[in-house]
Structure formats: C-alpha cells, structure tokens
N, CA, C and O atoms as a DFTB+ gen file, in Angstrom:
588 C
 N C O
     1  1      71.939     191.808     -10.181
     2  2      69.558     191.636     -10.694
     3  2      69.462     193.127     -11.393
     4  3      68.262     193.320     -11.198
     5  1      69.817     194.043     -11.921
     6  2      69.610     195.330     -11.496
     7  2      68.314     195.789     -12.097
     8  3      67.663     196.731     -11.644
     9  1      68.075     195.284     -12.835
    10  2      67.141     195.356     -14.057
    11  2      65.226     195.385     -13.397
    12  3      64.653     194.493     -12.770
    13  1      64.647     196.800     -13.867
    14  2      63.297     196.437     -12.526
    15  2      62.356     195.308     -13.625
    16  3      61.138     195.272     -13.450
    17  1      62.809     194.663     -14.429
    18  2      61.974     193.369     -14.517
    19  2      61.573     192.443     -14.228
    20  3      62.175     191.433     -14.591
    21  1      60.802     192.363     -13.722
    22  2      60.658     191.180     -11.740
    23  2      60.323     189.517     -13.007
    24  3      59.602     188.559     -12.729
    25  1      60.979     189.683     -14.070
    26  2      60.139     187.685     -14.729
    27  2      61.314     187.432     -14.791
    28  3      61.475     186.294     -15.232
    29  1      62.920     188.316     -14.395
    30  2      63.763     187.531     -14.786
    31  2      64.206     187.154     -13.150
    32  3      65.270     186.563     -12.966
    33  1      63.052     187.648     -11.608
    34  2      64.221     187.307     -10.663
    35  2      63.766     186.074     -10.514
    36  3      62.988     185.543     -11.306
    37  1      64.315     185.433      -9.282
    38  2      64.751     184.137      -8.068
    39  2      63.385     184.229      -7.841
    40  3      62.933     185.235      -7.294
    41  1      62.588     183.212      -8.224
    42  2      60.655     182.962      -6.715
    43  2      60.923     182.028      -6.879
    44  3      61.535     181.362      -7.714
    45  1      59.991     181.831      -5.230
    46  2      59.792     180.952      -4.797
    47  2      58.106     180.345      -4.746
    48  3      57.266     180.578      -3.877
    49  1      57.954     179.431      -6.097
    50  2      56.423     179.301      -5.429
    51  2      56.164     178.004      -4.684
    52  3      57.102     177.224      -4.522
    53  1      54.539     177.627      -4.063
    54  2      54.352     176.724      -3.416
    55  2      53.318     176.336      -5.151
    56  3      53.121     177.038      -6.143
    57  1      52.748     174.446      -4.680
    58  2      52.623     173.535      -5.026
    59  2      51.586     172.708      -4.099
    60  3      52.116     172.389      -3.035
    61  1      50.510     172.363      -4.202
    62  2      50.498     171.157      -4.043
    63  2      49.458     171.023      -4.519
    64  3      48.411     171.643      -4.708
    65  1      50.221     169.440      -4.815
    66  2      49.463     167.929      -6.036
    67  2      48.460     167.500      -4.544
    68  3      48.546     166.717      -3.598
    69  1      47.610     168.444      -4.991
    70  2      45.914     168.151      -4.890
    71  2      45.243     166.360      -4.499
    72  3      46.039     165.463      -4.775
    73  1      44.442     166.104      -4.149
    74  2      44.358     163.923      -3.576
    75  2      43.848     163.736      -4.710
    76  3      44.036     162.576      -5.077
    77  1      43.274     164.361      -5.450
    78  2      43.029     163.533      -7.274
    79  2      44.637     163.252      -7.302
    80  3      45.180     162.442      -6.550
    81  1      45.114     163.802      -7.985
    82  2      46.203     163.991      -8.222
    83  2      47.431     162.201      -7.805
    84  3      47.807     161.173      -8.368
    85  1      47.577     163.076      -6.191
    86  2      48.235     161.538      -5.044
    87  2      47.407     160.820      -5.560
    88  3      47.949     160.399      -6.582
    89  1      45.952     160.223      -5.450
    90  2      45.414     159.093      -5.886
    91  2      44.978     158.882      -7.488
    92  3      43.876     158.390      -7.729
    93  1      45.965     159.309      -8.679
    94  2      46.217     158.860      -9.782
    95  2      47.207     158.388      -9.969
    96  3      47.636     157.707     -10.900
    97  1      47.925     158.988      -8.427
    98  2      49.819     158.779      -9.065
    99  2      50.519     159.463      -9.963
   100  3      51.430     158.876     -10.548
   101  1      50.262     160.721     -10.230
   102  2      50.988     161.286     -10.635
   103  2      52.366     162.734     -10.306
   104  3      53.183     163.361     -10.980
   105  1      51.984     162.682      -9.094
   106  2      52.743     163.803      -8.833
   107  2      53.474     163.503      -8.925
   108  3      54.116     164.552      -8.879
   109  1      54.765     162.124      -9.171
   110  2      55.956     162.191     -10.370
   111  2      55.902     163.359     -11.971
   112  3      56.655     164.169     -12.512
   113  1      54.934     162.958     -12.129
   114  2      55.030     163.271     -12.791
   115  2      53.935     165.039     -13.599
   116  3      53.843     165.831     -14.537
   117  1      53.653     164.818     -12.890
   118  2      53.743     167.259     -12.523
   119  2      55.207     167.356     -12.359
   120  3      55.932     168.187     -12.905
   121  1      55.499     166.585     -11.695
   122  2      57.109     167.606     -10.504
   123  2      58.544     166.793     -11.963
   124  3      59.710     167.175     -12.065
   125  1      58.142     166.135     -12.473
   126  2      59.095     166.312     -13.581
   127  2      58.994     167.287     -14.826
   128  3      59.991     167.901     -15.206
   129  1      58.353     167.352     -15.152
   130  2      57.008     168.224     -15.435
   131  2      57.770     169.866     -15.460
   132  3      58.450     170.381     -16.347
   133  1      57.389     170.353     -14.256
   134  2      57.481     171.357     -13.537
   135  2      59.051     171.801     -13.903
   136  3      59.436     172.826     -14.467
   137  1      60.115     170.242     -13.187
   138  2      61.460     170.249     -13.249
   139  2      61.864     171.645     -15.085
   140  3      62.280     172.735     -15.477
   141  1      60.894     169.461     -15.662
   142  2      61.534     169.946     -17.237
   143  2      62.375     171.806     -18.245
   144  3      63.292     172.287     -18.910
   145  1      60.717     172.088     -17.365
   146  2      60.611     173.978     -17.187
   147  2      61.464     174.366     -16.736
   148  3      61.669     175.552     -16.991
   149  1      62.159     173.882     -16.102
   150  2      63.441     174.787     -15.643
   151  2      63.275     174.690     -14.377
   152  3      64.284     174.361     -13.752
   153  1      62.220     174.890     -13.718
   154  2      62.345     174.956     -12.150
   155  2      63.126     174.252     -11.011
   156  3      63.621     173.159     -11.285
   157  1      63.280     174.720      -9.850
   158  2      64.400     173.386      -8.782
   159  2      63.270     173.279      -7.766
   160  3      62.303     173.876      -7.292
   161  1      63.811     172.426      -7.733
   162  2      62.770     171.758      -6.430
   163  2      62.581     172.542      -5.263
   164  3      61.478     173.088      -5.303
   165  1      63.405     172.884      -3.958
   166  2      63.832     173.596      -2.343
   167  2      63.506     172.808      -1.613
   168  3      64.434     172.505      -0.862
   169  1      61.999     171.918      -1.297
   170  2      61.572     171.964      -0.646
   171  2      60.063     170.517      -0.763
   172  3      59.293     170.252      -1.686
   173  1      60.131     170.263      -0.176
   174  2      58.849     168.799      -0.335
   175  2      58.582     168.067       0.874
   176  3      59.293     167.448       1.665
   177  1      57.197     168.347       0.779
   178  2      56.920     167.216       2.414
   179  2      55.120     167.119       2.072
   180  3      54.276     167.880       1.599
   181  1      55.158     165.380       2.754
   182  2      53.824     164.718       2.260
   183  2      53.489     166.009       3.757
   184  3      54.217     166.578       4.570
   185  1      51.502     165.984       3.381
   186  2      50.825     166.076       4.709
   187  2      49.359     165.935       4.215
   188  3      48.750     165.874       3.147
   189  1      49.051     165.908       5.874
   190  2      47.593     166.212       6.306
   191  2      46.324     167.126       6.587
   192  3      45.937     167.387       7.726
   193  1      45.544     167.719       5.083
   194  2      45.598     169.020       5.458
   195  2      44.001     169.363       6.918
   196  3      42.861     169.308       6.457
   197  1      44.080     169.518       7.707
   198  2      43.258     169.351       8.198
   199  2      42.024     170.741       7.627
   200  3      41.795     170.992       6.444
   201  1      41.393     171.462       8.821
   202  2      40.041     172.280       8.667
   203  2      40.549     173.083       8.805
   204  3      41.013     173.571       7.774
   205  1      40.762     173.608       9.755
   206  2      41.623     174.822      10.212
   207  2      43.047     175.561       9.225
   208  3      43.482     176.699       9.052
   209  1      43.325     174.489       8.860
   210  2      44.326     175.875       8.355
   211  2      43.700     175.480       6.371
   212  3      44.371     175.634       5.350
   213  1      42.322     174.995       6.487
   214  2      42.893     174.605       4.659
   215  2      41.653     175.856       5.464
   216  3      42.352     176.857       5.308
   217  1      40.472     176.347       6.110
   218  2      40.302     178.118       6.074
   219  2      41.102     179.149       5.954
   220  3      40.759     180.319       5.786
   221  1      42.478     178.607       6.064
   222  2      43.801     180.033       6.692
   223  2      43.544     179.990       4.422
   224  3      43.092     180.787       3.601
   225  1      44.067     178.790       4.365
   226  2      44.628     179.226       2.734
   227  2      43.419     179.354       1.799
   228  3      43.498     179.942       0.721
   229  1      42.302     178.783       2.254
   230  2      40.745     179.035       1.178
   231  2      39.375     180.014       1.979
   232  3      38.153     180.091       1.851
   233  1      40.679     180.791       3.030
   234  2      40.249     182.106       3.396
   235  2      39.321     182.483       2.539
   236  3      38.283     182.599       3.191
   237  1      39.128     182.742       1.411
   238  2      38.884     183.833       0.456
   239  2      37.688     183.177       0.039
   240  3      36.842     184.069      -0.021
   241  1      36.873     181.460      -0.466
   242  2      35.729     180.825       0.083
   243  2      35.047     181.313       0.863
   244  3      34.141     182.144       0.908
   245  1      35.758     180.502       1.690
   246  2      35.045     180.470       3.055
   247  2      33.605     180.527       3.374
   248  3      32.961     179.770       4.100
   249  1      33.224     181.529       2.724
   250  2      31.117     182.065       2.859
   251  2      30.404     181.272       1.461
   252  3      29.215     181.180       1.158
   253  1      31.693     180.722       0.718
   254  2      31.385     180.044      -0.271
   255  2      30.785     178.908      -0.353
   256  3      31.625     178.008      -0.330
   257  1      28.999     178.250      -0.497
   258  2      28.119     177.250      -1.201
   259  2      28.778     176.557      -0.262
   260  3      28.687     176.354       0.949
   261  1      29.963     176.031      -1.804
   262  2      31.194     175.084      -2.028
   263  2      32.526     174.912      -1.198
   264  3      33.460     174.144      -1.428
   265  1      32.319     176.142       0.181
   266  2      33.383     176.009       0.477
   267  2      33.963     174.782       1.546
   268  3      35.162     174.584       1.742
   269  1      32.442     173.725       2.424
   270  2      32.576     172.583       2.624
   271  2      32.830     170.847       2.124
   272  3      33.024     169.814       2.764
   273  1      32.710     171.174       0.627
   274  2      33.263     170.475      -0.049
   275  2      34.906     170.549      -0.805
   276  3      35.654     169.689      -1.270
   277  1      34.967     171.625      -0.689
   278  2      36.504     171.993      -0.847
   279  2      37.327     171.755       0.168
   280  3      38.550     171.729       0.033
   281  1      36.487     171.490       1.688
   282  2      37.707     170.932       2.766
   283  2      37.563     169.391       2.018
   284  3      38.461     168.945       1.303
   285  1      36.187     168.594       2.321
   286  2      36.093     167.494       2.455
   287  2      36.540     166.676       1.523
   288  3      36.567     165.474       1.787
   289  1      37.068     167.231       0.003
   290  2      38.094     166.783      -0.972
   291  2      39.684     167.116      -0.210
   292  3      40.298     166.153       0.249
   293  1      40.118     168.125      -0.140
   294  2      41.038     168.571       0.408
   295  2      42.098     168.104       1.921
   296  3      43.274     168.056       2.283
   297  1      40.647     167.824       2.421
   298  2      41.415     166.674       3.248
   299  2      40.824     164.837       3.254
   300  3      40.341     164.116       4.127
   301  1      41.059     164.706       2.290
   302  2      40.583     163.480       2.299
   303  2      41.319     162.533       2.208
   304  3      40.828     161.474       2.598
   305  1      43.145     162.473       1.539
   306  2      43.996     162.263       1.464
   307  2      44.946     163.101       1.587
   308  3      44.805     164.258       1.193
   309  1      46.115     162.650       2.173
   310  2      48.122     162.881       2.122
   311  2      47.926     163.912       0.826
   312  3      47.042     163.842      -0.028
   313  1      48.820     164.723       0.909
   314  2      48.877     165.770      -0.093
   315  2      50.435     165.722      -0.202
   316  3      51.268     165.147       0.498
   317  1      50.607     166.840      -1.769
   318  2      52.316     167.154      -1.684
   319  2      52.832     167.897      -1.925
   320  3      53.623     168.118      -2.842
   321  1      52.317     168.676      -0.776
   322  2      54.174     169.961      -0.963
   323  2      54.889     170.482      -1.451
   324  3      55.973     169.900      -1.431
   325  1      54.881     171.884      -2.224
   326  2      56.257     171.914      -2.853
   327  2      56.771     173.355      -2.762
   328  3      55.895     174.200      -2.570
   329  1      57.942     173.755      -2.856
   330  2      58.974     174.761      -3.095
   331  2      59.452     174.466      -4.111
   332  3      60.336     173.626      -4.275
   333  1      58.916     175.133      -4.939
   334  2      60.120     175.503      -5.909
   335  2      60.197     176.776      -6.440
   336  3      59.392     177.697      -6.577
   337  1      62.254     176.472      -6.911
   338  2      62.077     178.106      -7.687
   339  2      62.823     178.543      -8.948
   340  3      63.481     177.730      -9.597
   341  1      62.732     179.676      -9.251
   342  2      63.092     179.544     -10.619
   343  2      62.675     181.556     -11.066
   344  3      61.870     182.415     -10.706
   345  1      63.706     181.435     -11.921
   346  2      63.196     182.869     -12.565
   347  2      61.882     182.839     -13.296
   348  3      61.396     182.299     -14.289
   349  1      61.436     183.914     -12.061
   350  2      60.045     184.213     -13.197
   351  2      59.552     182.473     -12.548
   352  3      59.596     181.608     -13.423
   353  1      59.093     181.963     -11.056
   354  2      58.165     180.742     -11.045
   355  2      57.144     180.928     -10.717
   356  3      56.596     179.837     -10.567
   357  1      56.029     182.293     -10.333
   358  2      55.263     182.024      -9.284
   359  2      54.134     181.810     -11.132
   360  3      53.196     181.042     -11.346
   361  1      54.913     183.033     -12.262
   362  2      54.180     182.676     -13.761
   363  2      53.994     181.644     -14.153
   364  3      52.877     181.164     -14.347
   365  1      55.878     180.671     -14.499
   366  2      55.785     179.733     -15.333
   367  2      55.264     178.551     -14.490
   368  3      55.594     177.434     -14.888
   369  1      54.594     178.622     -13.523
   370  2      54.188     177.306     -13.289
   371  2      52.508     177.486     -13.377
   372  3      51.947     176.452     -13.741
   373  1      51.590     178.666     -13.094
   374  2      50.877     179.226     -13.120
   375  2      50.153     178.817     -15.280
   376  3      49.045     178.495     -15.709
   377  1      51.611     179.101     -16.035
   378  2      51.432     178.398     -16.863
   379  2      50.888     177.142     -17.731
   380  3      49.997     176.796     -18.508
   381  1      52.604     176.493     -16.730
   382  2      52.149     174.562     -17.167
   383  2      51.369     174.088     -16.591
   384  3      51.350     172.860     -16.674
   385  1      50.483     174.642     -15.847
   386  2      48.807     174.571     -14.957
   387  2      47.954     174.225     -16.024
   388  3      47.379     173.163     -16.262
   389  1      47.974     175.780     -16.896
   390  2      46.576     176.259     -17.038
   391  2      45.417     176.507     -17.086
   392  3      45.697     176.953     -18.199
   393  1      44.151     176.705     -16.975
   394  2      43.365     177.191     -16.006
   395  2      42.911     176.620     -15.249
   396  3      42.706     175.456     -15.592
   397  1      42.542     176.926     -14.051
   398  2      41.366     176.770     -12.362
   399  2      40.641     175.214     -13.225
   400  3      41.003     174.112     -12.813
   401  1      39.643     175.314     -14.391
   402  2      38.686     174.177     -14.431
   403  2      39.964     173.481     -15.576
   404  3      40.641     173.955     -16.488
   405  1      39.819     172.032     -14.893
   406  2      40.736     171.062     -16.209
   407  2      40.053     170.649     -17.331
   408  3      40.689     169.819     -17.979
   409  1      38.442     171.085     -18.008
   410  2      38.451     171.606     -18.137
   411  2      38.172     172.348     -19.447
   412  3      37.425     171.846     -20.287
   413  1      38.921     173.863     -19.686
   414  2      39.194     174.491     -20.114
   415  2      39.773     174.746     -20.810
   416  3      39.612     175.553     -21.726
   417  1      41.679     173.294     -20.199
   418  2      42.700     174.061     -20.524
   419  2      43.248     173.230     -21.231
   420  3      43.138     172.024     -21.457
   421  1      44.105     174.387     -21.679
   422  2      44.016     172.985     -23.546
   423  2      45.015     172.074     -23.218
   424  3      45.654     172.067     -22.166
   425  1      45.117     171.373     -24.070
   426  2      46.586     170.076     -23.945
   427  2      47.507     170.327     -24.033
   428  3      47.642     171.133     -24.954
   429  1      48.860     169.962     -23.298
   430  2      50.039     170.276     -23.704
   431  2      50.293     170.428     -21.642
   432  3      51.220     169.915     -21.015
   433  1      48.806     171.523     -20.883
   434  2      49.019     172.094     -19.784
   435  2      49.059     170.788     -19.143
   436  3      48.887     169.735     -19.757
   437  1      49.396     170.921     -17.320
   438  2      49.048     169.768     -16.925
   439  2      47.602     169.644     -16.472
   440  3      47.149     168.553     -16.126
   441  1      46.686     171.051     -16.471
   442  2      45.475     170.151     -15.963
   443  2      45.000     170.137     -17.671
   444  3      43.865     169.682     -17.813
   445  1      45.317     170.334     -18.272
   446  2      44.902     169.463     -19.535
   447  2      44.912     168.074     -19.358
   448  3      44.062     167.409     -18.766
   449  1      46.137     167.598     -20.023
   450  2      46.265     165.773     -19.501
   451  2      45.826     165.620     -18.758
   452  3      44.821     164.948     -18.993
   453  1      45.971     165.923     -17.493
   454  2      45.563     165.023     -16.033
   455  2      44.273     165.235     -15.587
   456  3      43.514     164.295     -15.355
   457  1      43.906     166.610     -15.423
   458  2      42.804     166.020     -14.073
   459  2      41.622     166.758     -15.099
   460  3      41.870     167.288     -16.181
   461  1      40.243     166.635     -14.431
   462  2      38.854     166.608     -14.253
   463  2      38.404     167.425     -14.688
   464  3      38.625     167.816     -15.834
   465  1      37.346     168.110     -13.588
   466  2      36.898     169.457     -13.481
   467  2      37.988     170.084     -12.544
   468  3      38.989     169.562     -12.054
   469  1      37.450     171.480     -12.432
   470  2      38.108     173.090     -11.519
   471  2      37.943     172.344     -10.379
   472  3      38.540     172.898      -9.456
   473  1      37.438     171.409     -10.059
   474  2      38.394     170.971      -8.049
   475  2      38.905     169.690      -7.825
   476  3      39.166     169.178      -6.737
   477  1      39.095     168.948      -9.569
   478  2      40.280     167.083      -9.274
   479  2      40.515     168.891     -10.130
   480  3      39.545     169.588     -10.426
   481  1      41.586     169.206     -10.310
   482  2      43.121     169.569     -11.486
   483  2      44.077     169.331     -10.327
   484  3      44.189     170.403      -9.733
   485  1      44.347     168.985     -10.115
   486  2      45.768     167.788      -9.944
   487  2      47.234     168.925      -8.533
   488  3      48.044     168.641      -7.651
   489  1      46.552     170.500      -9.424
   490  2      47.114     171.120      -8.111
   491  2      47.403     173.388      -7.731
   492  3      47.935     174.256      -8.423
   493  1      46.819     173.428      -6.553
   494  2      47.448     174.313      -6.445
   495  2      48.867     175.286      -6.555
   496  3      49.866     174.975      -5.905
   497  1      48.848     176.388      -7.371
   498  2      49.363     177.102      -7.297
   499  2      49.742     178.189      -7.485
   500  3      49.756     178.552      -8.661
   501  1      50.029     178.793      -6.826
   502  2      50.616     180.729      -5.880
   503  2      49.433     181.416      -6.715
   504  3      48.535     180.693      -7.145
   505  1      49.420     182.228      -6.855
   506  2      48.679     183.135      -7.351
   507  2      49.163     184.560      -7.678
   508  3      48.502     185.342      -8.361
   509  1      50.566     184.886      -7.054
   510  2      51.752     185.702      -6.972
   511  2      52.681     185.830      -6.352
   512  3      52.612     185.210      -5.290
   513  1      53.863     186.535      -6.551
   514  2      55.298     186.555      -5.524
   515  2      54.396     186.346      -4.449
   516  3      54.064     185.424      -3.703
   517  1      54.103     187.628      -4.659
   518  2      53.704     187.822      -2.552
   519  2      53.238     186.942      -2.071
   520  3      53.654     186.584      -0.969
   521  1      52.003     186.127      -2.827
   522  2      50.679     184.904      -2.059
   523  2      51.878     183.981      -1.669
   524  3      51.888     183.749      -0.460
   525  1      53.009     183.323      -2.453
   526  2      53.781     182.542      -2.284
   527  2      54.468     182.629      -1.382
   528  3      54.929     181.571      -0.955
   529  1      54.897     184.091      -0.595
   530  2      55.300     183.759       0.456
   531  2      54.720     183.790       1.659
   532  3      55.368     183.254       2.558
   533  1      54.047     184.098       1.843
   534  2      52.858     183.943       3.065
   535  2      52.182     181.823       2.646
   536  3      52.123     180.955       3.517
   537  1      51.791     181.605       1.071
   538  2      51.157     179.816       1.027
   539  2      53.289     179.598       1.681
   540  3      53.296     179.735       2.904
   541  1      53.896     179.489       1.454
   542  2      55.285     178.665       1.783
   543  2      55.802     178.760       2.908
   544  3      56.680     177.981       3.280
   545  1      55.087     180.273       4.042
   546  2      54.846     180.615       4.923
   547  2      54.156     179.187       6.036
   548  3      54.603     178.466       6.929
   549  1      52.695     179.392       5.227
   550  2      51.801     178.720       5.659
   551  2      52.748     177.056       5.212
   552  3      53.758     177.329       4.564
   553  1      52.657     176.248       5.336
   554  2      52.882     175.144       4.677
   555  2      53.946     174.624       4.953
   556  3      53.825     173.400       4.896
   557  1      55.407     175.083       5.354
   558  2      57.026     174.979       5.624
   559  2      56.549     175.476       6.792
   560  3      55.752     176.412       6.857
   561  1      57.185     174.656       8.091
   562  2      58.987     175.663       8.689
   563  2      59.956     176.249       8.471
   564  3      60.587     175.934       7.462
   565  1      60.365     177.138       9.181
   566  2      61.718     177.464       8.459
   567  2      62.817     176.519       7.742
   568  3      63.334     176.391       6.631
   569  1      62.865     176.001       8.876
   570  2      63.517     175.217       9.147
   571  2      63.832     173.978       7.932
   572  3      64.881     173.376       7.706
   573  1      62.794     173.895       7.421
   574  2      61.960     172.878       6.534
   575  2      62.901     173.334       5.304
   576  3      63.335     172.269       4.866
   577  1      63.271     174.067       4.764
   578  2      63.192     175.045       3.870
   579  2      64.849     175.559       3.613
   580  3      65.432     176.466       4.207
   581  1      65.332     174.748       2.632
   582  2      67.400     174.721       2.629
   583  2      67.726     176.750       2.191
   584  3      67.689     177.468       1.192
   585  1      67.912     176.840       3.121
   586  2      68.904     178.642       2.967
   587  2      69.059     178.644       0.759
   588  3      69.609     179.580       0.180
C-alpha cells in the first residue's frame, strides 16, 4: 500500500455498545451491520466501566454539567467493547452509526434506526485513527488483541 491515501489502509477502531444497546439486546444487530459493511471483528469483551476509566475516556467532558449523568449511565450495566478492522474503519463505523444525536440521525444508520437521543445513542466509536489506537489500548490489554 504505497498510495498516499489513508482511506484504503487497514485501520482498527473501538466501538462500545452502550448500556441502552445492551438493555435493548441490540449488540448482535450492531455487530451484524458492522460486519455486513465489510468490517472484521478483531476482539470483543464485556466490561463494567468505573468512574476512573470513564473520567479518562471522557476527559474532554469532565468539566461539563452533564458529566455525572454520563458516568451514571455508562456505568449502569456492562458494555460490549469491540475492536473492528478494515480499510478506513474509523470513518466507516462513524458513517454507519450516524450523528451523535439519534434524533438527527437518518433512517438506515444505527443511531437513526435504534437510538433514542444524544446519550441513548447505541454506541461510542473512535473519532480518528489516532484516538482509535489510544482507545483500543485503554479498553484492551495487548494480550487480548490478536496480532
């Protein structure tokens, strides 16, 4: 892959199936749609997020008045963490998810079809290849990720 285009490069990205997704039993549908779009599952695990991990993950929001609500929601039940791989994986996943606010997400996107609002929006997805690598390392130990 010697072209200067990053879109064709294999990337990995992190997806967290949020508590609303897990409560509605939609994790399988989310994964099915992501795999149908050509992404490959690289690693997966259930985990319960604690306040320390959430403060690190949402560091850009810790000073916002709604941050305690995020922590309460995201720690309310176990989430499913996924690593997906594929060409342009970060952008592809974000396109498949749709806008953060499910009410503004078009039909056919995961959030448009399955989400409720900007918090109950099915999944978190990395927003850049650089953040994807940071988030993969945040939620998975190296021995949990196939080479």
